[in-house]
Residue frames as qw, qx, qy, qz and C-alpha x, y, z in Angstrom:
[[0.376, -0.547, 0.698, -0.270, -79.62, 93.82, -76.23],
 [0.470, 0.202, -0.837, -0.194, -78.77, 90.17, -76.93],
 [0.831, -0.330, 0.001, -0.449, -81.06, 87.58, -75.38],
 [0.891, 0.097, -0.389, 0.214, -78.15, 85.16, -75.31],
 [0.605, -0.784, 0.115, 0.070, -76.17, 85.02, -72.11],
 [0.485, 0.717, -0.445, 0.230, -72.58, 85.96, -72.74],
 [0.789, -0.093, -0.481, 0.370, -69.80, 84.17, -70.82],
 [0.274, 0.235, -0.336, 0.870, -68.56, 87.34, -69.31],
 [0.469, -0.408, -0.014, -0.783, -72.05, 88.33, -68.08],
 [0.868, -0.268, -0.396, -0.137, -72.62, 84.83, -66.75],
 [0.680, 0.022, -0.468, 0.565, -69.33, 84.80, -64.86],
 [0.000, 0.337, -0.216, 0.917, -69.95, 88.29, -63.48],
 [0.666, -0.373, -0.159, -0.626, -73.47, 87.30, -62.34],
 [0.868, -0.173, -0.457, 0.088, -72.26, 84.07, -60.80],
 [0.468, 0.150, -0.442, 0.750, -69.47, 85.79, -58.92],
 [0.211, -0.344, 0.112, -0.908, -71.79, 88.52, -57.69],
 [0.773, -0.320, -0.257, -0.483, -74.55, 86.19, -56.72],
 [0.820, -0.076, -0.503, 0.264, -72.22, 83.74, -54.99],
 [0.305, 0.212, -0.396, 0.840, -70.54, 86.52, -53.04],
 [0.398, -0.360, 0.027, -0.843, -73.84, 88.04, -52.01],
 [0.842, -0.298, -0.348, -0.283, -75.20, 84.74, -50.88],
 [0.713, -0.013, -0.503, 0.489, -72.07, 83.94, -48.88],
 [0.092, 0.260, -0.309, 0.910, -72.09, 87.37, -47.29],
 [0.576, -0.368, -0.123, -0.720, -75.78, 87.00, -46.37],
 [0.909, -0.276, -0.286, -0.128, -75.20, 83.67, -44.68],
 [0.499, 0.440, -0.552, 0.502, -71.76, 84.24, -43.17],
 [0.123, -0.320, 0.553, -0.760, -73.10, 85.20, -39.76],
 [0.799, -0.173, -0.056, -0.574, -76.05, 82.83, -39.58],
 [0.565, -0.308, 0.755, -0.121, -75.83, 79.42, -37.76],
 [0.253, 0.271, -0.802, -0.469, -75.44, 76.61, -40.21],
 [0.823, 0.017, 0.250, -0.510, -78.50, 74.45, -40.86],
 [0.964, 0.261, -0.041, 0.029, -76.54, 72.16, -43.15],
 [0.203, -0.829, 0.521, 0.023, -73.17, 71.90, -41.55],
 [0.967, 0.048, 0.245, 0.057, -72.35, 68.69, -43.37],
 [0.801, 0.432, -0.005, 0.415, -68.92, 67.95, -44.62],
 [0.595, -0.260, -0.083, 0.756, -65.80, 69.98, -44.30],
 [0.123, 0.095, 0.222, 0.963, -67.27, 73.04, -46.07],
 [0.078, 0.587, 0.737, -0.325, -70.50, 74.15, -44.43],
 [0.130, 0.561, -0.024, -0.817, -70.53, 77.45, -46.32],
 [0.116, 0.111, -0.780, -0.605, -70.92, 75.58, -49.55],
 [0.083, -0.421, -0.903, 0.034, -74.07, 73.85, -48.19],
 [0.034, 0.669, 0.433, -0.604, -75.48, 77.17, -47.00],
 [0.125, 0.445, -0.318, -0.828, -74.73, 79.07, -50.18],
 [0.071, -0.128, -0.900, -0.411, -76.44, 76.24, -52.13],
 [0.034, -0.612, -0.755, 0.235, -79.59, 76.79, -50.09],
 [0.012, -0.663, -0.129, 0.737, -79.33, 80.52, -50.61],
 [0.044, 0.251, -0.621, -0.742, -78.81, 80.23, -54.34],
 [0.051, -0.353, -0.911, -0.208, -81.83, 77.93, -54.66],
 [0.038, -0.696, -0.558, 0.450, -83.95, 80.43, -52.65],
 [0.028, 0.563, -0.157, -0.811, -82.83, 83.35, -54.76],
 [0.039, 0.021, -0.801, -0.597, -83.54, 81.42, -58.00],
 [0.046, -0.521, -0.852, -0.011, -87.01, 80.49, -56.77],
 [0.034, -0.675, -0.293, 0.676, -87.65, 84.16, -55.74],
 [0.052, 0.398, -0.436, -0.805, -86.66, 85.41, -59.19],
 [0.059, -0.137, -0.885, -0.440, -88.74, 82.79, -60.95],
 [0.127, -0.589, -0.792, 0.102, -91.82, 83.57, -58.88],
 [0.022, -0.628, -0.221, 0.745, -91.96, 87.36, -59.22],
 [0.490, 0.784, 0.377, 0.062, -93.48, 89.52, -61.95],
 [0.105, -0.907, 0.233, 0.334, -90.62, 92.08, -61.62],
 [0.853, 0.492, -0.004, 0.173, -88.18, 92.00, -64.52],
 [0.632, -0.601, 0.138, 0.469, -85.28, 93.70, -62.71],
 [0.089, 0.797, -0.293, -0.521, -84.43, 96.04, -65.55],
 [0.774, 0.511, -0.276, -0.253, -84.38, 93.23, -68.07],
 [0.167, 0.560, -0.796, 0.159, -81.73, 91.19, -66.20],
 [0.768, -0.219, 0.403, -0.446, -84.07, 88.59, -64.67],
 [0.954, 0.269, -0.090, -0.100, -83.55, 85.83, -67.29],
 [0.524, 0.580, -0.521, 0.343, -79.74, 86.19, -67.24],
 [0.289, -0.529, 0.583, -0.544, -79.69, 86.24, -63.43],
 [0.901, -0.093, 0.244, -0.345, -81.78, 83.04, -63.28],
 [0.875, 0.416, -0.232, 0.085, -79.44, 81.34, -65.76],
 [0.242, 0.632, -0.565, 0.472, -76.35, 82.50, -63.92],
 [0.550, -0.417, 0.523, -0.501, -77.74, 81.22, -60.60],
 [0.977, 0.108, 0.050, -0.176, -78.57, 77.85, -62.22],
 [0.693, 0.519, -0.416, 0.278, -74.91, 77.60, -63.41],
 [0.070, -0.584, 0.584, -0.560, -73.67, 78.57, -59.91],
 [0.816, -0.248, 0.331, -0.403, -75.91, 75.95, -58.25],
 [0.946, 0.279, -0.164, 0.020, -74.57, 73.31, -60.66],
 [0.458, 0.605, -0.496, 0.422, -70.96, 74.33, -59.82],
 [0.377, -0.509, 0.542, -0.552, -71.47, 74.40, -56.05],
 [0.938, -0.079, 0.153, -0.300, -73.13, 70.92, -56.28],
 [0.813, 0.415, -0.352, 0.208, -70.03, 69.64, -58.14],
 [0.104, 0.602, -0.558, 0.562, -67.84, 71.07, -55.33],
 [0.652, -0.354, 0.419, -0.524, -69.95, 69.45, -52.64],
 [0.981, 0.122, -0.027, -0.146, -69.94, 66.11, -54.44],
 [0.769, 0.393, -0.347, 0.365, -66.20, 66.23, -54.47],
 [0.382, -0.808, 0.296, -0.337, -65.60, 67.20, -50.84]]
């Protein structure tokens, strides 16, 4: 298995991670209801928490841990760009 993150795997992981984070926070009151897009602020918090959790565990998640962390990092960067351009 290639150690290099493929574009397809990254996009799939980003989409899955982003949707899971949005679904997990959809029914919670917003802590960061700033701007016109409070879900973006909440998903950013969730993505950061998920990345921290992955980075601080010994579990390897079937060999997908490194790719998931990288995909989350990319998703965080993209959400920050969206927030900066609200």
